[in-house]
C-alpha positions in Angstrom: 33.4 -10.0 118.4 30.2 -12.0 119.0 28.5 -9.0 120.4 30.1 -9.3 123.8 31.8 -6.0 123.4 30.0 -2.8 122.3 31.1 -0.7 119.4 32.6 -1.6 116.0 34.6 -4.7 115.2 37.8 -2.5 115.2 36.9 -1.2 118.7 36.4 -4.7 119.9 39.7 -5.9 118.4 41.5 -3.0 120.0 40.0 -3.8 123.4 40.8 -7.5 123.1 44.3 -6.7 121.9 45.0 -4.5 124.9 43.7 -7.2 127.2 45.8 -9.8 125.5 48.9 -7.7 125.7 48.3 -7.4 129.4 48.3 -11.1 129.8 44.6 -12.1 129.4 44.6 -15.5 127.8 40.8 -15.4 127.1 41.2 -12.2 125.1 44.0 -13.7 123.0 41.9 -16.8 122.4 38.9 -14.6 121.4 41.1 -12.8 118.8 42.3 -16.1 117.5 38.7 -17.3 117.0 37.8 -14.1 115.3 40.7 -14.4 112.9 40.1 -18.0 112.2 36.3 -17.5 111.5 36.7 -14.2 109.8 34.7 -12.2 112.4 34.9 -8.5 111.8 37.8 -9.0 109.2 38.8 -11.5 106.6 39.8 -14.9 107.9 43.5 -15.1 108.7 44.8 -18.5 109.8 48.3 -17.3 110.4 47.1 -14.6 112.7 44.8 -17.1 114.4 47.7 -19.4 115.1 49.7 -16.5 116.5 46.9 -15.5 118.9 46.2 -19.0 120.0 49.9 -19.6 120.5 50.0 -16.5 122.7 47.0 -17.8 124.7 48.7 -21.1 125.0 51.8 -19.5 126.4 49.4 -17.9 129.0 48.2 -21.4 130.0 45.1 -21.9 127.9 45.1 -25.7 127.0 42.3 -25.3 124.5 44.2 -22.6 122.6 47.3 -24.9 122.6 45.2 -27.7 121.0 43.8 -25.3 118.4 47.2 -23.9 117.5 48.8 -27.3 117.5 46.1 -28.8 115.2 46.5 -26.0 112.6 50.3 -26.2 112.8 50.2 -30.0 112.3 48.7 -29.3 108.9 51.4 -26.7 108.0 54.7 -27.7 106.2 57.7 -27.7 108.5 55.8 -27.1 111.7 55.4 -30.6 113.1 57.7 -30.2 116.1 56.1 -27.0 117.1 52.7 -28.5 116.7 53.6 -31.5 118.8 54.9 -29.3 121.6 51.5 -27.4 121.7 49.5 -30.6 121.5 51.6 -32.0 124.4 50.8 -28.9 126.4 47.1 -29.3 125.7 47.3 -33.0 126.6 49.1 -32.1 129.8 46.1 -29.9 130.6 43.8 -32.8 130.3 42.6 -32.5 126.7 41.9 -36.1 125.6 41.5 -35.1 121.9 44.9 -33.4 121.9 46.4 -36.6 123.4 44.7 -38.7 120.7 45.9 -36.4 117.9 49.5 -36.4 119.2 49.6 -40.1 119.9 48.2 -40.9 116.5 50.7 -38.5 114.8 53.6 -40.2 116.6 52.3 -43.6 115.8 51.8 -43.0 112.0 55.4 -41.6 112.0 56.8 -44.8 113.6 57.4 -43.6 117.1 55.3 -46.2 118.9 57.1 -45.8 122.2 56.3 -42.1 122.4 52.8 -42.6 121.0 51.5 -45.1 123.6 51.4 -42.8 126.7 49.4 -40.2 124.8 47.0 -42.8 123.4 46.7 -44.3 126.9 45.8 -40.9 128.3 43.0 -40.4 125.8 41.9 -44.0 126.1 41.6 -43.9 129.9 39.4 -40.8 129.4 37.0 -43.0 127.4 37.8 -41.8 123.9 37.0 -44.8 121.7 39.2 -44.0 118.7 42.2 -43.7 121.0 41.3 -47.0 122.6 41.2 -48.6 119.2 44.5 -47.1 118.0 46.1 -48.1 121.3 44.9 -51.6 120.9 46.4 -51.8 117.4 49.7 -50.7 118.7 49.6 -53.3 121.6 48.6 -56.3 119.6 52.2 -57.5 118.9 53.6 -57.0 122.4 50.6 -57.5 124.7 47.5 -59.1 123.1 45.7 -59.1 126.4 46.0 -55.4 126.7 44.9 -55.0 123.1 41.9 -57.1 123.7 41.0 -55.0 126.7 41.1 -51.8 124.7 39.3 -53.2 121.8 36.6 -54.4 124.2 36.4 -50.9 125.7 36.1 -49.2 122.3 33.6 -51.6 120.8 30.3 -50.2 122.1 31.1 -46.8 120.6 33.4 -47.7 117.7 32.3 -50.6 115.5 35.7 -51.5 114.0 36.9 -52.4 117.4 34.4 -55.2 117.7 35.6 -56.8 114.4 39.2 -56.3 115.5 38.5 -58.0 118.8 36.9 -61.0 117.1 39.9 -61.3 114.8 42.4 -61.1 117.7 40.5 -63.7 119.7 40.3 -66.0 116.7 44.1 -65.8 116.5 44.2 -64.6 112.9 45.9 -61.5 111.6 43.9 -61.3 108.4 40.2 -62.3 108.9 37.7 -62.0 106.2 38.0 -62.1 102.4 41.4 -62.9 101.0 41.1 -60.7 97.9 42.2 -57.2 98.9 39.5 -55.5 96.9 36.8 -57.6 98.5 38.4 -57.1 101.9 38.3 -53.3 101.5 34.7 -53.4 100.3 33.7 -55.7 103.2 35.4 -53.4 105.7 33.6 -50.3 104.4 30.2 -52.0 104.4 30.8 -53.1 108.0 31.1 -49.5 109.2 28.1 -47.6 110.5 26.7 -45.3 107.8 26.7 -42.4 110.3 30.5 -42.7 110.8 33.2 -40.7 108.9 36.4 -41.6 107.1 39.2 -39.8 105.4 39.7 -40.3 101.7 43.5 -40.1 101.1 43.7 -41.2 97.4 41.9 -42.1 94.3 42.9 -43.3 90.8 43.1 -46.1 88.3 45.9 -48.1 89.9 44.6 -50.1 92.9 48.1 -51.5 93.7 49.5 -48.0 94.1 46.8 -47.2 96.6 47.4 -50.5 98.4 51.2 -49.7 98.7 50.4 -46.2 99.9 48.2 -47.5 102.7 50.6 -50.3 103.7 53.5 -47.9 104.0 51.8 -44.9 105.7 48.4 -45.7 107.3 50.1 -46.8 110.5 47.8 -47.5 113.4 44.7 -46.3 111.5 42.5 -48.9 109.8 42.5 -48.5 106.1 41.0 -49.9 102.9 40.9 -49.5 99.2 38.0 -50.5 97.0 36.3 -50.1 93.6 34.5 -46.8 93.7 32.8 -46.6 90.3 32.9 -48.5 87.1 32.5 -45.6 84.7 33.9 -42.0 84.9 36.2 -40.4 87.4 38.6 -42.4 89.5 37.6 -46.1 89.7 39.4 -46.8 93.0 39.5 -45.0 96.3 41.7 -45.4 99.4 40.5 -44.4 102.9 41.8 -44.4 106.4 40.0 -44.5 109.7 36.4 -44.8 110.9 35.3 -42.0 113.2 32.1 -41.4 115.1 31.9 -37.7 114.2 33.5 -35.2 111.9 35.6 -33.6 114.7 37.4 -36.8 115.4 38.0 -37.4 111.7 39.4 -33.8 111.2 41.7 -34.3 114.2 43.0 -37.6 112.7 43.4 -35.9 109.3 45.6 -33.3 110.8 47.9 -36.0 112.2 48.3 -37.9 108.9 51.9 -38.2 107.5 52.8 -36.0 104.5 52.6 -39.0 102.2 48.9 -39.2 102.9 48.2 -35.5 102.5 49.7 -34.9 99.0 46.4 -35.3 97.3 44.3 -33.1 99.5 42.6 -35.7 101.7 39.1 -34.9 102.9 36.6 -36.2 105.4 33.7 -38.2 104.0 30.5 -39.6 105.5 30.8 -43.4 105.2 27.1 -43.8 104.3 27.7 -41.7 101.1 30.6 -44.0 100.1 28.6 -47.1 100.8 25.9 -45.9 98.5 28.4 -45.8 95.6 29.5 -49.4 96.1 26.5 -51.1 94.4 27.2 -49.1 91.3 30.9 -50.0 91.5 30.3 -53.7 91.9 30.9 -56.0 88.8 27.8 -56.9 86.9 
């Protein structure tokens, strides 16, 4: 579909389809990518999931991750998505282990989440190290400190969390929640990404939403603007790149996906805070 096969797109699809039917995982994955990106035909996510699922059944761990990530965003497909992500994680995919572990954690299954987060953490994936540390704070502060320390060079929130843990305080920083949210956002690297999960005029509603559903992910709400639009915004997570943010978005619980959450560059949000600050 990218010019690897001669002839028209239909010919290429027919060739790939025949190979996939004969058990060629790479051909099935190529068809999935073509359907997902709309190469040679209109984009078709359902068909992409079908081809990636077929490639996964043939042992393709990357295809299992792709299908699982898309299914995690679909209503009623969480268990199927988790099975595919577990397959990808079993094939050594650290990002799949992170997504699955985070999904389990935010839905309250800490015991099942920890092994997957540990798998991604031991592969050096800093967001997994951070989430794992948050889960381990209550039962094993020493392990939590270890993982915060491991994540800190690549993931700024981990350094602040480690300092808080070592100081022995659960809530460091400003006592006013609005100030705390603002301080948290300003402490993040501008090049990082976060997920906006809500906006509106009622900050307490946003605070309750985050408290009930943010789980292992760091979260904050803050004044976004004084005039026009929604004056308050709620965000979850701080991620080094868009791919990590999109992976975490796919694992969010339904309560955080009702208002079409989207990935935002933290620097762009930081730039709005001066305008939102009280005169």
